[in-house]
C-alpha positions as CSV (number, residue, x, y, z in Angstrom):
1,M,143.6,137.2,77.8
2,E,142.8,133.8,79.3
3,W,146.4,132.9,79.7
4,L,147.1,136.3,81.4
5,W,144.2,136.7,83.7
6,K,142.7,133.2,84.2
7,N,145.7,130.9,84.0
8,G,148.2,133.4,85.4
9,A,150.9,132.8,82.8
10,G,154.2,134.5,83.5
11,S,155.6,134.4,80.0
12,F,154.5,133.8,76.4
13,D,156.3,130.4,76.5
14,E,153.8,129.1,79.0
15,M,150.9,129.7,76.6
16,A,150.9,126.1,75.4
17,N,147.8,126.1,73.1
18,I,149.0,129.0,71.1
19,P,151.1,128.1,67.9
20,I,154.8,128.4,68.4
21,R,155.2,130.9,65.6
22,T,152.6,133.2,67.2
23,R,154.3,132.8,70.6
24,L,157.6,133.8,69.1
25,F,156.0,136.8,67.4
26,L,154.4,137.9,70.7
27,K,157.7,137.4,72.5
28,D,159.6,139.6,69.9
29,N,157.0,142.4,69.9
30,F,155.4,142.5,73.4
31,S,156.3,142.1,77.0
32,F,154.5,142.0,80.3
33,P,156.6,142.5,83.4
34,T,155.7,140.1,86.2
35,A,156.2,140.0,90.0
36,L,158.5,137.0,90.5
37,P,158.4,135.2,93.9
38,E,162.0,135.2,94.9
39,V,162.1,134.2,98.6
40,K,159.7,132.6,101.0
41,Q,159.7,132.3,104.7
42,R,157.3,130.3,106.9
43,G,156.4,131.2,110.5
44,S,155.8,128.8,113.4
45,D,152.0,129.3,113.0
46,G,152.0,128.4,109.3
47,T,152.0,131.9,108.0
48,V,154.1,132.3,104.8
49,K,155.7,135.5,103.7
50,V,156.8,135.9,100.1
51,G,159.2,138.5,98.7
52,F,158.4,139.4,95.1
53,R,161.0,140.8,92.8
54,L,159.7,143.4,90.4
55,Y,161.0,144.4,86.9
56,D,163.0,147.3,88.3
57,Q,164.5,145.2,91.0
58,S,162.3,146.7,93.7
59,M,160.8,144.3,96.3
60,V,157.4,143.9,97.9
61,E,156.0,141.3,100.2
62,G,152.8,139.3,100.3
63,V,151.6,137.0,103.1
64,L,149.5,133.8,103.1
65,I,147.6,133.3,106.3
66,P,146.1,129.8,107.0
67,A,143.2,129.2,109.3
68,G,142.2,125.6,109.2
69,H,141.3,124.9,105.6
70,R,140.9,128.6,104.8
71,Y,143.6,130.9,103.4
72,T,143.8,134.6,103.4
73,A,146.2,136.5,101.1
74,C,147.5,139.8,102.3
75,I,148.8,141.7,99.3
76,S,150.8,144.9,98.7
77,S,149.7,147.9,96.5
78,Q,152.9,150.1,96.6
79,V,156.6,149.7,96.9
80,G,157.0,151.3,100.3
81,C,154.7,154.0,101.6
82,N,154.9,157.8,102.0
83,L,152.4,158.2,104.8
84,G,155.0,157.7,107.6
85,C,152.7,156.2,110.2
86,R,154.8,155.9,113.3
87,F,153.9,152.4,114.2
88,C,154.5,150.8,110.8
89,A,157.6,149.3,109.3
90,T,156.6,150.0,105.8
91,G,156.4,153.7,106.4
92,K,160.0,153.7,107.6
93,I,161.4,152.7,104.2
94,G,159.8,155.5,102.3
95,F,157.9,155.4,99.0
96,T,159.3,154.2,95.6
97,R,156.3,153.8,93.3
98,N,152.8,152.4,92.8
99,L,152.4,148.8,91.7
100,S,150.8,148.0,88.4
101,T,147.6,146.1,88.1
102,G,149.6,143.0,86.9
103,E,152.0,143.3,89.8
104,I,149.2,143.2,92.3
105,Y,147.5,140.4,90.4
106,D,150.7,138.3,90.3
107,Q,150.8,138.3,94.1
108,V,147.3,136.9,94.2
109,I,148.1,134.2,91.6
110,H,151.2,133.0,93.4
111,L,149.7,133.1,97.0
112,S,146.7,131.2,95.6
113,R,149.1,128.5,94.2
114,L,150.8,128.3,97.6
115,A,147.4,127.7,99.2
116,G,146.6,125.0,96.8
117,A,150.0,123.3,97.4
118,A,149.8,123.3,101.2
119,P,151.2,122.0,103.4
120,F,154.3,124.0,102.7
121,P,157.6,122.1,102.5
122,S,160.1,124.3,104.4
123,T,160.4,126.9,107.1
124,A,163.5,128.4,105.6
125,I,163.9,131.2,103.2
126,H,164.5,129.8,99.7
127,S,164.1,130.5,96.0
128,T,160.7,130.0,94.5
129,H,161.4,130.8,90.9
130,E,160.2,127.4,89.7
131,E,156.9,127.7,91.5
132,R,156.0,130.7,89.2
133,K,156.1,128.4,86.2
134,L,153.4,126.0,87.5
135,P,150.1,126.1,85.7
136,F,147.2,127.6,87.7
137,T,145.0,124.8,88.9
138,G,141.2,124.9,88.7
139,D,138.7,127.6,87.7
140,H,138.8,129.4,91.0
141,P,141.6,130.5,93.4
142,F,142.4,128.5,96.5
143,L,142.1,131.6,98.6
144,S,139.1,132.2,100.9
145,N,139.8,135.9,101.3
146,I,142.1,138.7,99.9
147,V,143.0,141.7,101.9
148,Y,144.8,144.8,100.6
149,M,146.6,145.3,103.8
150,G,150.2,144.8,102.8
151,M,152.8,147.4,101.9
152,G,151.4,150.8,100.8
153,E,148.2,152.8,101.0
154,P,145.7,151.2,98.5
155,L,143.6,154.3,98.0
156,L,146.7,156.2,96.8
157,N,147.0,153.7,94.0
158,Y,143.3,153.5,93.5
159,E,143.1,152.9,89.7
160,H,145.4,149.9,89.8
161,V,143.8,148.5,92.9
162,K,140.4,148.9,91.3
163,E,141.5,147.2,88.1
164,S,143.2,144.3,89.9
165,I,139.9,143.7,91.8
166,E,138.0,143.8,88.6
167,K,140.3,141.1,87.1
168,I,140.2,139.0,90.3
169,T,136.4,139.0,90.3
170,A,135.8,138.8,86.5
171,A,134.3,135.6,85.0
172,D,137.2,135.5,82.6
173,G,139.6,136.2,85.4
174,L,139.7,134.3,88.8
175,G,135.9,134.6,89.3
176,M,136.2,135.4,93.0
177,S,133.3,137.1,94.8
178,P,134.0,140.7,95.7
179,Q,132.5,139.9,99.1
180,R,135.7,138.0,99.9
181,I,137.9,141.1,99.2
182,T,138.7,143.8,101.7
183,V,140.6,147.1,101.0
184,S,142.1,148.7,104.0
185,S,143.0,152.4,104.2
186,I,144.0,155.0,106.8
187,G,141.3,157.1,105.4
188,V,141.7,159.3,102.3
189,P,138.4,161.2,102.2
190,K,138.5,162.1,98.5
191,M,139.2,158.5,97.5
192,I,136.6,157.0,99.9
193,R,134.0,159.2,98.1
194,R,135.4,158.0,94.7
195,M,135.1,154.4,95.8
196,A,131.5,155.0,96.8
197,D,130.7,156.7,93.5
198,D,132.2,153.7,91.7
199,G,129.8,151.4,93.5
200,A,132.5,149.3,95.2
201,K,131.2,145.8,96.0
202,Y,134.2,144.7,98.0
203,H,134.6,145.5,101.7
204,F,136.2,148.7,103.1
205,A,138.2,148.7,106.3
206,L,139.2,152.0,108.0
207,S,142.5,151.8,109.9
208,L,141.6,154.3,112.7
209,H,143.8,153.5,115.7
210,A,142.8,156.6,117.6
211,A,139.4,158.3,117.7
212,N,140.5,161.8,118.5
213,D,142.6,164.1,116.3
214,N,145.2,164.9,118.9
215,K,146.2,161.2,119.3
216,R,145.7,160.3,115.7
217,N,147.9,163.2,114.6
218,Q,150.7,161.7,116.7
219,I,150.7,158.3,115.0
220,I,149.3,159.1,111.5
221,P,150.8,162.4,110.1
222,F,148.2,162.3,107.2
223,N,145.5,163.0,109.7
224,Q,146.9,166.5,110.3
225,G,145.7,167.6,106.8
226,H,142.6,165.4,106.8
227,P,141.1,165.3,110.3
228,L,138.5,162.8,111.6
229,N,135.5,165.1,110.8
230,E,136.5,164.8,107.0
231,I,136.8,161.1,107.3
232,I,133.5,160.8,109.1
233,E,131.7,162.7,106.3
234,A,133.4,160.7,103.6
235,V,132.4,157.4,105.3
236,K,128.9,158.6,105.8
237,Y,128.7,159.3,102.1
238,Y,130.2,155.8,101.3
239,H,127.5,154.1,103.4
240,S,124.7,156.2,101.9
241,K,125.9,155.1,98.4
242,T,126.7,151.5,99.1
243,Q,124.7,150.5,102.2
244,K,127.8,148.6,103.3
245,R,129.0,148.3,106.9
246,V,132.5,149.5,107.4
247,T,135.2,147.6,109.4
248,I,137.1,149.8,111.9
249,E,140.6,148.5,112.5
250,Y,142.1,149.6,115.8
251,I,145.6,148.7,117.0
252,L,145.9,148.7,120.8
253,F,149.0,150.5,122.0
254,A,149.8,150.2,125.7
255,G,149.3,153.4,127.6
256,F,148.4,155.4,124.4
257,N,145.0,154.4,123.1
258,D,143.7,151.6,125.3
259,S,142.0,153.4,128.3
260,R,138.3,153.5,129.1
261,D,138.2,157.0,127.8
262,D,139.7,155.8,124.5
263,A,137.1,153.1,124.3
264,S,134.3,155.7,124.9
265,E,135.7,157.9,122.1
266,L,135.9,155.0,119.7
267,A,132.3,154.1,120.5
268,R,131.2,157.7,119.8
269,F,133.1,157.6,116.5
270,C,131.4,154.4,115.5
271,R,127.9,155.8,116.1
272,N,128.2,157.7,112.9
273,F,127.6,154.7,110.6
274,P,127.1,150.9,110.9
275,V,130.4,149.2,111.8
276,K,132.1,146.2,113.1
277,I,135.4,146.7,115.1
278,N,138.5,144.6,114.7
279,L,140.9,145.2,117.7
280,I,144.4,144.3,116.6
281,E,147.3,143.2,118.7
282,Y,150.3,145.4,118.1
283,N,153.2,143.7,116.4
284,P,156.5,145.0,117.5
285,V,158.5,147.3,115.1
286,N,161.9,148.5,116.0
287,D,162.4,152.2,117.0
288,T,158.7,153.1,117.3
289,G,158.5,153.4,121.1
290,F,155.2,151.5,121.1
291,T,154.3,148.2,122.9
292,G,151.1,146.2,122.7
293,S,148.4,146.3,125.3
294,G,148.3,143.3,127.7
295,P,145.5,140.7,127.7
296,V,143.7,142.2,130.7
297,Q,143.6,145.7,129.2
298,I,142.4,144.3,125.9
299,Q,139.6,142.4,127.5
300,D,138.5,145.5,129.5
301,F,138.5,147.5,126.3
302,V,136.4,144.8,124.5
303,H,134.0,144.6,127.5
304,L,133.3,148.3,127.5
305,L,132.6,148.4,123.7
306,E,130.3,145.3,123.9
307,K,128.4,147.0,126.8
308,L,127.7,149.8,124.3
309,N,126.3,147.2,121.8
310,L,129.1,147.3,119.3
311,V,130.3,144.3,117.4
312,V,133.9,143.6,118.4
313,N,136.5,141.0,117.3
314,V,140.0,140.7,118.6
315,R,142.3,139.9,115.7
316,K,145.3,137.7,116.8
317,S,148.7,138.4,115.5
318,R,149.9,136.0,112.8
319,G,153.4,135.6,111.4
320,K,155.0,137.8,114.0
321,D,158.1,135.7,114.2
322,I,158.9,136.3,110.5
323,D,157.9,140.0,110.5
324,A,154.8,139.1,108.4
325,A,152.2,140.5,110.8
326,C,150.2,143.7,110.4
327,G,152.5,146.7,110.2
328,Q,155.7,144.7,109.9
329,L,156.2,144.3,106.2
330,S,159.3,146.1,104.8
331,A,161.2,143.5,102.7
332,N,164.0,143.6,105.2
333,H,164.6,139.9,105.1
334,V,164.9,140.1,101.3
335,M,167.5,142.8,101.5
336,K,169.5,140.8,104.1
337,T,169.3,137.8,101.7
338,D,170.6,139.9,98.8
339,E,173.5,141.2,100.9
340,S,174.6,137.7,102.0
341,K,175.1,136.8,98.3
342,Q,177.5,139.7,97.6
């Protein structure tokens, strides 16, 4: 257990203090598929995107985002996504399967190792198989924060997401505080209530992006079956059970959801429970028809919300030049690399 969850071993061969005969027995009778970091790409701002090869040859991506001496890992919970949000690259590739607890955990282990090994050596895509064999250094990860904001909808893989967080925060795991972990969702009412009933100690972020059903239906098809009033009631229940403030994530699309009326609607939505708001710069995705709001429009939007006494942060795009920013993950660079080898 210590080798698996504390040291992040990728094979029985790495378990150095276990007798060789025992290791051979384990190797012959058991297996644990791992997510292997196969390619890595570094952006001009220091953001690193890693493509992980899974046991069935599927690919997912994880991202390491530096900010001074702090590092945030953005990890995936599914291979693809079946929600089809219009602005998101992941939704365009469809859904293959949920990730296992171990496959989610492996992303955290490797991105933590990268954070510990910074500065990174190369801006090019290259093989990282050897890095997976390095021993995990120290009793705690090098990561400041972990966000479940990569490929997939975490609440549609709830059990494995929950188990991975339990391992990350366990004393015999990575021992990380749940206060440093955020799970982001477009809002699955049933699972928000389940999360509340389970006494989630990590943070919850709601990817809202529009505060009226007409506009939200246009960009998030899931909203058509689960409108905002359902989400509001679920989040109210979540707050009543956990007493935790919710983060509202809101991407600003030029001419779609960035007007003064849109800001007023967002403010009314946020009166239902304690929140902080993260306004997100839109990261371009091909064939969506969306562009990001300009700086003047963003500041006007922020000013109106602040006048209404709401806590607002503008989250700058990171890793845009390597398609590693919010909404851009699709493993496309991995597929191109594979094709070049054929």
